[in-house]
MILOLUM-251457 format. One line per 2 residues: their letters; for each residue x, z, y of C-alpha. Coordinates in steps of 0.5 Angstrom, whole numbers, padded with zeros to 4 digits. Layout:
BEGIN
a = X:Z:Y  ...
This chain:
BEGIN
ms = -0024:0019:-0080  -0025:0011:-0080
ge = -0030:0006:-0083  -0037:0009:-0080
ri = -0042:0004:-0078  -0044:0003:-0071
lv = -0050:-0001:-0069  -0049:-0004:-0062
vd = -0056:-0007:-0059  -0056:-0011:-0053
ds = -0060:-0017:-0051  -0054:-0020:-0048
aq = -0049:-0024:-0052  -0043:-0023:-0048
mr = -0044:-0015:-0048  -0045:-0015:-0056
df = -0038:-0019:-0056  -0035:-0015:-0051
ma = -0037:-0008:-0055  -0035:-0011:-0062
nv = -0029:-0015:-0060  -0026:-0011:-0054
vl = -0028:-0004:-0054  -0029:-0002:-0061
qg = -0024:-0007:-0064  -0018:-0004:-0068
eg = -0021:0003:-0068  -0023:0002:-0075
yr = -0031:0002:-0075  -0035:-0003:-0078
vd = -0039:-0006:-0072  -0046:-0009:-0073
ta = -0050:-0012:-0067  -0058:-0013:-0066
rn = -0060:-0018:-0060  -0066:-0013:-0058
gt = -0070:-0007:-0059  -0074:-0010:-0065
eg = -0069:-0012:-0069  -0065:-0006:-0068
la = -0070:-0002:-0070  -0071:-0006:-0076
aa = -0063:-0006:-0078  -0063:0002:-0077
la = -0069:0003:-0081  -0066:-0002:-0087
sp = -0059:0001:-0087  -0058:0007:-0082
pd = -0052:0007:-0078  -0047:0013:-0076
li = -0048:0011:-0069  -0053:0007:-0065
it = -0050:0004:-0058  -0056:0001:-0054
dl = -0058:-0002:-0048  -0063:0001:-0044
sm = -0067:-0005:-0041  -0069:-0010:-0046
pd = -0075:-0015:-0047  -0081:-0013:-0051
ms = -0078:-0006:-0053  -0073:-0002:-0049
gl = -0067:0002:-0052  -0071:0009:-0051
em = -0077:0006:-0054  -0073:0004:-0060
lq = -0070:0011:-0061  -0077:0014:-0060
al = -0079:0009:-0066  -0073:0011:-0070
re = -0075:0019:-0069  -0082:0018:-0071
qg = -0080:0015:-0077  -0075:0021:-0079
sr = -0069:0018:-0077  -0063:0023:-0074
vp = -0058:0018:-0072  -0054:0020:-0066
ai = -0054:0015:-0060  -0050:0013:-0054
lm = -0054:0009:-0048  -0052:0004:-0043
ta = -0056:0003:-0037  -0055:-0001:-0030
eg = -0057:0005:-0027  -0057:0013:-0028
se = -0061:0019:-0026  -0062:0026:-0028
dl = -0069:0024:-0031  -0066:0019:-0035
av = -0061:0024:-0038  -0066:0029:-0040
qa = -0071:0024:-0043  -0065:0021:-0047
lr = -0062:0027:-0049  -0069:0029:-0052
lg = -0069:0023:-0056  -0062:0024:-0059
vm = -0057:0021:-0054  -0051:0024:-0054
dy = -0048:0020:-0048  -0050:0015:-0043
fi = -0046:0010:-0039  -0047:0006:-0033
kp = -0045:-0001:-0033  -0040:-0003:-0031
fd = -0036:0002:-0035  -0029:0004:-0037
pe = -0028:0001:-0044  -0023:0007:-0046
am = -0028:0012:-0044  -0033:0009:-0048
ve = -0028:0009:-0054  -0027:0017:-0053
av = -0035:0018:-0053  -0036:0014:-0059
sr = -0030:0019:-0062  -0033:0025:-0059
vl = -0040:0024:-0062  -0038:0022:-0069
qa = -0034:0028:-0069  -0039:0032:-0067
sr = -0044:0029:-0072  -0039:0030:-0078
ig = -0038:0037:-0076  -0044:0039:-0073
sv = -0049:0035:-0077  -0052:0033:-0070
rt = -0060:0035:-0069  -0063:0029:-0066
gv = -0071:0031:-0067  -0076:0033:-0062
pd = -0073:0039:-0059  -0075:0046:-0059
qr = -0075:0051:-0053  -0068:0053:-0054
rl = -0066:0046:-0055  -0069:0044:-0048
qa = -0066:0050:-0045  -0059:0048:-0048
ln = -0061:0041:-0045  -0062:0044:-0038
tl = -0056:0048:-0038  -0052:0042:-0040
ia = -0055:0038:-0034  -0054:0044:-0029
vg = -0046:0045:-0031  -0045:0037:-0030
ks = -0048:0038:-0023  -0044:0043:-0021
it = -0037:0039:-0023  -0040:0034:-0017
sl = -0042:0039:-0012  -0037:0045:-0013
ld = -0029:0045:-0011  -0028:0052:-0014
ve = -0025:0050:-0021  -0025:0058:-0022
qi = -0032:0058:-0021  -0034:0052:-0025
ls = -0030:0054:-0031  -0033:0061:-0031
rv = -0040:0057:-0031  -0038:0053:-0037
ve = -0036:0060:-0041  -0042:0063:-0039
aa = -0046:0057:-0041  -0043:0057:-0048
vy = -0044:0064:-0049  -0051:0064:-0046
ls = -0053:0058:-0051  -0050:0060:-0057
ea = -0052:0067:-0056  -0045:0069:-0058
ee = -0042:0076:-0056  -0036:0074:-0052
gv = -0033:0067:-0049  -0026:0065:-0047
lm = -0023:0059:-0044  -0015:0059:-0045
lv = -0010:0053:-0043  -0003:0052:-0045
dp = 0002:0054:-0040  0006:0048:-0039
et = 0013:0052:-0038  0012:0057:-0044
gd = 0007:0053:-0049  0003:0059:-0050
ly = -0004:0060:-0049  -0007:0064:-0043
vr = -0014:0066:-0041  -0016:0062:-0035
ae = -0024:0064:-0035  -0028:0069:-0040
kn = -0034:0073:-0041  -0035:0080:-0044
lt = -0028:0080:-0046  -0025:0087:-0046
dg = -0020:0089:-0040  -0014:0089:-0045
lr = -0015:0082:-0047  -0016:0079:-0041
nm = -0009:0078:-0040  -0007:0076:-0047
rl = -0003:0070:-0049  -0003:0067:-0056
rv = 0003:0063:-0059  0001:0056:-0061
qd = 0005:0056:-0067  0001:0062:-0071
sl = -0006:0063:-0068  -0012:0060:-0070
ag = -0013:0058:-0062  -0006:0054:-0063
qv = -0009:0051:-0069  -0014:0047:-0065
ir = -0008:0045:-0060  -0004:0043:-0066
tg = -0010:0039:-0069  -0014:0037:-0063
ep = -0020:0038:-0068  -0026:0044:-0067
ll = -0025:0050:-0072  -0031:0054:-0074
vs = -0030:0060:-0078  -0036:0064:-0081
ge = -0038:0069:-0086  -0030:0069:-0089
gm = -0029:0076:-0087  -0026:0079:-0081
qq = -0021:0074:-0077  -0015:0077:-0073
ik = -0015:0073:-0066  -0009:0078:-0064
tr = -0006:0084:-0066  -0012:0090:-0068
yl = -0017:0085:-0065  -0021:0082:-0070
vr = -0028:0078:-0070  -0033:0077:-0075
sl = -0034:0069:-0073  -0031:0065:-0068
ly = -0032:0057:-0066  -0026:0054:-0062
vp = -0026:0047:-0059  -0021:0043:-0056
lk = -0021:0041:-0048  -0019:0034:-0049
ik = -0017:0028:-0044  -0016:0022:-0048
dr = -0010:0024:-0053  -0008:0030:-0049
vl = -0010:0037:-0051  -0011:0042:-0045
gv = -0013:0048:-0048  -0019:0051:-0052
lg = -0026:0054:-0051  -0028:0059:-0056
lh = -0034:0064:-0058  -0033:0070:-0062
nr = -0038:0075:-0065  -0034:0082:-0067
as = -0040:0086:-0068  -0046:0082:-0070
dr = -0046:0078:-0077  -0049:0072:-0073
tf = -0046:0066:-0075  -0045:0059:-0071
sr = -0049:0053:-0072  -0047:0046:-0073
ed = -0051:0045:-0067  -0047:0050:-0063
va = -0041:0046:-0065  -0044:0040:-0061
lm = -0046:0044:-0055  -0039:0047:-0054
ia = -0036:0040:-0055  -0040:0038:-0049
la = -0038:0044:-0045  -0031:0043:-0047
dy = -0031:0036:-0044  -0034:0039:-0038
aa = -0028:0044:-0037  -0023:0039:-0038
it = -0026:0034:-0033  -0026:0040:-0028
iv = -0019:0042:-0029  -0016:0034:-0029
na = -0021:0033:-0022  -0018:0040:-0019
hl = -0011:0038:-0021  -0012:0031:-0018
yt = -0016:0034:-0012  -0010:0039:-0010
ta = -0005:0034:-0011  -0009:0029:-0006
en = -0010:0035:-0001  -0003:0037:-0001
er = -0001:0030:0000  -0006:0029:0006
ar = -0004:0035:0009  0003:0033:0009
la = 0002:0026:0012  -0003:0030:0017
ri = 0003:0034:0019  0008:0028:0020
fs = 0002:0024:0023  0001:0030:0028
qa = 0008:0032:0030  0010:0025:0030
ed = 0013:0023:0037  0011:0016:0036
am = 0004:0014:0038  0000:0012:0032
la = -0007:0008:0032  -0011:0005:0027
vd = -0017:0001:0027  -0022:-0002:0022
eh = -0025:-0009:0021  -0030:-0007:0027
dr = -0025:-0005:0032  -0027:0003:0031
iv = -0021:0008:0031  -0020:0011:0024
lc = -0013:0014:0026  -0010:0017:0032
np = -0005:0022:0033  -0004:0027:0039
aa = 0001:0022:0042  -0003:0016:0042
eq = -0009:0020:0045  -0005:0020:0051
ll = -0005:0013:0052  -0012:0012:0051
ea = -0015:0012:0059  -0022:0014:0058
lp = -0021:0020:0053  -0025:0026:0056
eg = -0022:0033:0054  -0025:0035:0047
vn = -0028:0028:0045  -0026:0026:0038
pi = -0025:0018:0039  -0025:0017:0031
gr = -0031:0013:0029  -0032:0010:0036
pl = -0030:0003:0039  -0023:0002:0041
re = -0025:-0002:0048  -0029:0005:0050
ft = -0022:0008:0051  -0018:0003:0054
rn = -0018:-0003:0058  -0010:-0005:0057
es = -0010:-0012:0055  -0003:-0013:0052
ll = -0005:-0007:0047  -0012:-0010:0045
al = -0009:-0017:0045  -0004:-0014:0039
fd = -0009:-0012:0035  -0013:-0018:0036
ga = -0007:-0022:0034  -0006:-0018:0027
rl = -0012:-0021:0025  -0008:-0027:0024
qe = -0002:-0025:0022  0001:-0019:0018
lv = 0006:-0017:0023  0005:-0017:0031
qg = 0010:-0014:0035  0010:-0014:0043
ev = 0011:-0009:0049  0005:-0005:0052
el = 0005:-0003:0059  0001:0002:0062
ed = -0002:0004:0069  0003:0009:0070
er = 0009:0005:0069  0011:0007:0062
ty = 0013:0002:0057  0012:0002:0050
na = 0015:-0003:0044  0009:-0004:0039
rv = 0008:-0006:0032  0002:-0008:0029
vt = 0001:-0009:0022  -0005:-0010:0017
ve = -0006:-0004:0012  -0010:-0005:0006
ni = -0016:0000:0006  -0015:0002:0013
gr = -0015:-0003:0018  -0010:-0005:0023
va = -0004:0000:0025  0000:0000:0031
vm = 0006:0005:0032  0008:0005:0039
hd = 0015:0008:0041  0016:0009:0049
it = 0022:0005:0051  0021:0007:0059
yl = 0028:0010:0059  0031:0003:0056
ke = 0027:-0001:0061  0030:0003:0066
rd = 0037:0003:0063  0036:-0005:0063
rv = 0034:-0005:0070  0040:-0001:0072
kt = 0044:-0005:0068  0042:-0012:0071
el = 0042:-0009:0078  0049:-0007:0077
le = 0051:-0014:0074  0048:-0017:0080
mv = 0052:-0012:0085  0059:-0013:0081
sh = 0057:-0021:0081  0056:-0021:0088
qv = 0062:-0017:0090  0067:-0021:0085
rs = 0064:-0028:0086  0066:-0028:0093
pl = 0074:-0026:0092  0074:-0031:0086
ta = 0071:-0036:0091  0077:-0035:0096
il = 0082:-0035:0090  0079:-0041:0088
sy = 0079:-0044:0095  0086:-0042:0096
ie = 0089:-0045:0089  0086:-0052:0091
ll = 0089:-0052:0098  0095:-0050:0095
mr = 0095:-0055:0090  0094:-0060:0095
tg = 0099:-0059:0100  0104:-0062:0095
dl = 0112:-0060:0095  0110:-0056:0089
ne = 0115:-0057:0083  0112:-0058:0076
qq = 0112:-0050:0074  0108:-0048:0080
le = 0103:-0053:0079  0102:-0051:0072
fa = 0102:-0044:0074  0096:-0046:0079
gq = 0093:-0049:0074  0092:-0043:0070
vr = 0090:-0039:0076  0084:-0044:0077
hn = 0082:-0044:0070  0082:-0037:0069
vr = 0078:-0036:0075  0073:-0041:0072
li = 0073:-0037:0066  0071:-0031:0069
te = 0066:-0034:0073  0063:-0037:0067
ti = 0063:-0030:0064  0059:-0027:0070
rd = 0054:-0032:0069  0053:-0031:0062
ll = 0053:-0024:0063  0047:-0024:0068
dl = 0043:-0029:0064  0044:-0025:0058
gk = 0042:-0019:0062  0036:-0022:0064
ie = 0034:-0025:0057  0034:-0018:0054
ag = 0031:-0014:0060  0025:-0019:0059
ld = 0025:-0022:0066  0024:-0029:0063
re = 0017:-0028:0060  0013:-0034:0063
re = 0011:-0038:0058  0008:-0045:0058
pv = 0006:-0050:0053  0013:-0054:0052
sl = 0015:-0060:0048  0021:-0058:0044
he = 0022:-0066:0043  0023:-0067:0051
va = 0028:-0060:0051  0032:-0063:0046
ay = 0033:-0070:0048  0035:-0067:0055
av = 0040:-0063:0052  0043:-0069:0048
da = 0043:-0074:0054  0046:-0068:0058
lr = 0052:-0068:0054  0053:-0075:0051
dr = 0058:-0077:0056  0062:-0071:0054
al = 0062:-0073:0046  0064:-0080:0048
nr = 0070:-0077:0052  0072:-0074:0045
nq = 0070:-0080:0041  0065:-0076:0038
tl = 0058:-0079:0035  0052:-0075:0038
vy = 0046:-0077:0034  0039:-0074:0036
eg = 0034:-0075:0030  0027:-0073:0034
gd = 0021:-0071:0030  0014:-0071:0032
pt = 0014:-0072:0040  0008:-0068:0040
am = 0011:-0062:0037  0010:-0056:0042
vl = 0012:-0049:0043  0010:-0043:0047
gn = 0016:-0042:0051  0020:-0042:0057
pv = 0023:-0049:0058  0029:-0047:0062
rl = 0031:-0042:0057  0030:-0047:0051
rq = 0034:-0052:0054  0040:-0047:0054
vf = 0039:-0046:0047  0040:-0053:0045
vn = 0046:-0054:0051  0050:-0048:0048
li = 0049:-0050:0041  0051:-0058:0042
dn = 0057:-0056:0047  0059:-0051:0041
ai = 0059:-0057:0036  0063:-0061:0041
ky = 0068:-0056:0042  0069:-0054:0035
tp = 0069:-0061:0032  0075:-0065:0032
tg = 0076:-0072:0035  0072:-0078:0032
gk = 0067:-0072:0029  0060:-0073:0029
iy = 0054:-0068:0031  0047:-0069:0029
ve = 0041:-0066:0032  0034:-0065:0028
lf = 0027:-0063:0030  0021:-0063:0026
ge = 0015:-0059:0024  0013:-0056:0018
ge = 0006:-0052:0017  0005:-0048:0023
qv = 0013:-0048:0025  0018:-0052:0029
ia = 0025:-0053:0026  0031:-0055:0030
rv = 0038:-0056:0027  0045:-0057:0030
td = 0050:-0060:0025  0057:-0062:0026
tg = 0063:-0064:0022  0068:-0059:0025
ig = 0072:-0054:0023  0067:-0049:0020
ip = 0067:-0041:0021  0070:-0037:0016
le = 0065:-0033:0011  0068:-0026:0014
dq = 0066:-0028:0021  0059:-0030:0020
pr = 0056:-0024:0020  0058:-0022:0027
if = 0058:-0029:0030  0052:-0027:0034
dk = 0055:-0021:0037  0057:-0020:0044
fy = 0064:-0022:0046  0065:-0024:0038
ra = 0070:-0030:0037  0072:-0032:0030
gd = 0080:-0030:0029  0082:-0037:0028
va = 0079:-0040:0034  0080:-0034:0039
ds = 0087:-0037:0041  0086:-0044:0041
yd = 0079:-0045:0044  0076:-0043:0051
gt = 0070:-0039:0051  0067:-0032:0053
gl = 0064:-0030:0046  0057:-0030:0049
gl = 0054:-0037:0048  0051:-0035:0041
si = 0049:-0028:0043  0045:-0032:0049
vk = 0042:-0037:0044  0040:-0031:0039
si = 0037:-0027:0044  0033:-0033:0047
ve = 0030:-0035:0040  0028:-0028:0038
ah = 0025:-0027:0045  0020:-0033:0043
gg = 0018:-0030:0036  0023:-0035:0033
ri = 0029:-0034:0028  0036:-0037:0028
wl = 0041:-0037:0022  0048:-0041:0020
ds = 0051:-0045:0014  0058:-0046:0015
rv = 0064:-0048:0011  0071:-0048:0013
gr = 0074:-0055:0014  0067:-0058:0013
gt = 0063:-0056:0019  0057:-0052:0021
tf = 0049:-0052:0021  0045:-0048:0026
ti = 0038:-0047:0024  0032:-0045:0029
vl = 0025:-0044:0027  0020:-0043:0032
pg = 0012:-0041:0032  0009:-0048:0034
yd = 0003:-0048:0039  -0004:-0051:0038
pq = -0007:-0052:0044  -0014:-0052:0040
ve = -0012:-0044:0039  -0012:-0039:0044
pv = -0005:-0037:0045  -0002:-0030:0043
aa = 0004:-0028:0047  0010:-0029:0044
rp = 0013:-0023:0041  0020:-0022:0039
rq = 0022:-0020:0033  0029:-0019:0029
ga = 0032:-0025:0027  0034:-0027:0020
rr = 0042:-0029:0019  0044:-0033:0013
g = 0051:-0036:0012
C-alpha cells in the first residue's frame, strides 16, 4: 500500500533531506518534515500522519518529549526513533511511548525502509496501540527486550528459535506455537521449533501451494483467521483460530511463525499481530546470522587447517609489530619461544633478534612487497616474502631453501674444480698452438686449422668464466652493496668498448642523465651489465650502425637503455632470450657466443631488485631497458631484494 503520510522531525536540514530525498524517495510515501520537536508536535496534531520518524536530541523539545505530548493529546501515531546512542533503558522508554523501532546513526537506509514498511504494515493490520501500556503490555516489552538480548548473547540457533516460539505463545496466550522454514530442496515447509505441538505434528511438512502457512510464504503478508469456524492446518488437524506472520529478510520470505488455538474460542488481537511481527523479525535475523556464522566458522576452520599444516612458515604482525598469526612452522623460527607459550598478541622482537627478518618487516611498511633471505643461527636459510594485507597487517611467508643453498654451494665448488682442472690443459693447448704457429713452415690450411683450435680454446675459456660468474651471482656470493653512481658505471663501460665500435665503423653514443643518480649495488657486477649489453649491441649491429646508451632518473627509479640499429631478434625467440645457453636460430651459426651473457645480465639486475626487458624488430634493431631502485642517502637503506623480472617484447 502506498500514499501513507510520514512526518520526519529532525533539527538537521541535511538529515531531513536525506530521509525525504534518499531513504524514502521512490517508496510511494508522502513525506512532510519539521525542524524541531515543537514544530513536529504542531504538525502531527494539525494533520495526524501515519508514521512519525523523529530524532531524539533536539533543542527545546526532544523526540521523546514530543511523543509524550502527542500521547497526552490522545494521538496514537506509531513512531520510529533516530538517535546517536542506544541503550536498553532508552528502548524501554521509547517502546512505552509507541516507538516501534529505533535506529542508531549512522544507519543502513535499506534497513530504515524495511522498518517503515514493517511498522506501517503492523499498523494497518493490527491497529497498533501506542497508549500508556497496562501490565500485560509491559510484560510484552520486557519479553521482546529479553529475546533481542538473546540474539546477541547466544550462538545456539535452536535455543534462540525455541525462545522466540515460547515468547510468542506466552505473550499471545495461545495454545500452540510453531516456527516453520522453507526447505530449499523441496520447497515444503517443515517445523524448526515448536511449543505444545502433539508428537505426531512435530515432524509435519506442509506444501506451500495449498496450505494456509504457504499462503503467507506466497504473499509475504500476515494471516489472521478468527471466528470463522474450524480451519484445517493438516489432514485431521483443525484449529479454531490462527495467526501466521512471515519471517522476512528484505524481500525474501524464509518461513512462518504461527499461533494456534484448537480448544479455546479466544481470538488473536491486532496487538498480537504487531508482537508476532517483531518476534518474526528476531527469528529471521537469527537464522541469517546463524548461516553467516556457520559459513564464517567453516571457512575459518578450513583456513586454520591449511595454515597449521603448511610446511612454509607463515608469520603476521599488526601495525604495532605484535604477532597476530603464527603457524607451527613459524614458531620453530622464533628463537626465544618457551614451550607452551603463545606468541599471539606479543611483540615480534620479544621472540627474535634476527635483523634480516626484522628488516623485511620494516621494509614492508614502505612497499607492498618485500622479498629477501633470512639466515638463522643454525645455518638454515629461508626465502621470505612480506606483503601488506588489509585488516591484518604485514604477512611473511618463508620457504626453507637451505638445501638449495647447499646445492648452489656444491655446484659452485664443482665448477671451480672443473675450471681448475680444465683451464690448465687449455692453457697448455693454447701455448702449443701459439708456438706451432710461430715456428713457421705451415701451409695455409695448417694455419687455418691452428687458428680454429686457438679460437675454440678461447671460446671454452670464456664459457667457463661465464659459468663461474653466473654460479656466483645465483648463489648470492656477491651480496656486498654500496652507493654506486650508475652514470660512472655506464660511462666506464662505454669508454672501454668505444675502440671496438670504431673498428667496426660504428657510432657509440652515451646520453647520460643526472650524474648524481645513485643505486645501492655492486659496482663490478653493474659494470658487467653494461659491458655485456653494449658488447652484444656492437656484435649484432652491421658496420656503420649506431648504438645508443641512455641513463635517466624517473621518480624513485633509475632507468637505463641500450639501443642498437642491428639485426633484431625474431619474435618467437624473444621469450627465451634470457635463458642459459639459448641463442636465436638465425645467429647461432654466424656469430660467436656462449649463450650466457644475457642470463648473467638478468641475474645481476634481479639481484639488485630491478627488472629488465627488451623491445626488438627484425632488421630494425633492439632496445634493452633496465629499471633499478634508486638510492637516497637521506633514507636508511633496505637491503636489495631480488624479485622476478618482467619480460616484454
